[in-house]
C-alpha positions in Angstrom: -36.1 -26.2 -4.2 -33.7 -28.5 -2.0 -33.9 -27.9 2.1 -31.0 -29.2 4.8 -29.9 -29.0 7.8 -26.2 -28.0 8.4 -24.9 -27.4 11.6 -21.9 -25.1 11.2 -18.7 -24.5 13.3 -16.8 -21.3 12.9 -12.9 -20.6 13.3 -12.3 -23.5 11.6 -8.4 -23.7 9.8 -10.5 -23.9 6.6 -14.0 -24.0 4.5 -15.4 -27.5 4.4 -18.4 -29.6 4.0 -18.9 -33.1 6.1 -22.1 -35.1 5.0 -23.3 -36.9 8.3 -26.7 -38.7 7.2 -29.0 -35.9 6.4 -27.0 -33.4 8.8 -24.2 -31.4 6.6 -21.5 -30.0 9.1 -19.9 -27.4 7.7 -16.5 -25.7 8.9 -15.7 -22.0 8.2 -13.2 -20.1 9.1 -15.1 -16.4 10.3 -16.1 -16.1 13.6 -19.4 -16.1 14.5 -19.7 -12.6 15.2 -21.8 -9.6 13.0 -23.1 -12.1 10.4 -19.6 -13.5 9.0 -19.7 -16.9 10.0 -23.4 -16.5 8.3 -21.8 -14.9 4.7 -19.0 -17.5 4.7 -21.4 -20.4 5.4 -23.3 -19.4 1.7 -19.7 -18.9 0.1 -18.9 -22.0 1.6 -21.9 -24.2 0.3 -21.6 -22.1 -3.1 -18.4 -23.9 -3.9 -19.9 -27.2 -2.7 -22.8 -27.4 -4.5 -21.3 -25.4 -7.6 -24.4 -22.9 -7.0 -24.7 -19.1 -7.3 -24.2 -17.5 -3.6 -27.7 -16.1 -4.8 -29.5 -19.5 -4.4 -28.8 -19.5 -1.1 -30.6 -19.0 1.7 -31.2 -19.3 5.5 -34.7 -20.3 6.2 -34.4 -20.8 10.5 -31.6 -20.3 12.5 -30.0 -17.0 11.5 -27.9 -16.7 14.9 -27.5 -20.0 15.8 -25.3 -22.6 15.2 -27.8 -25.0 13.5 -29.5 -24.1 10.6 -32.2 -25.6 8.2 -31.0 -23.9 4.6 -32.5 -23.7 0.8 -30.9 -25.0 -2.0 -31.5 -23.8 -5.6 -30.7 -26.4 -7.4 
């Protein structure tokens, strides 16, 4: 298990992940409404780390742009 800090940028043109030190900036193309950005975040992270979506959990910041994510590696 690995915990990482994430800053989510919703409504981006395409999903991508940028590493800035110990912080990951994750751009998602979904709006921050009804949990759509969180679902898109998990999809983008699963592609980036090449793991299953079920291996990614939001620990803190469910309704915030800054989150702490736990990844099963």
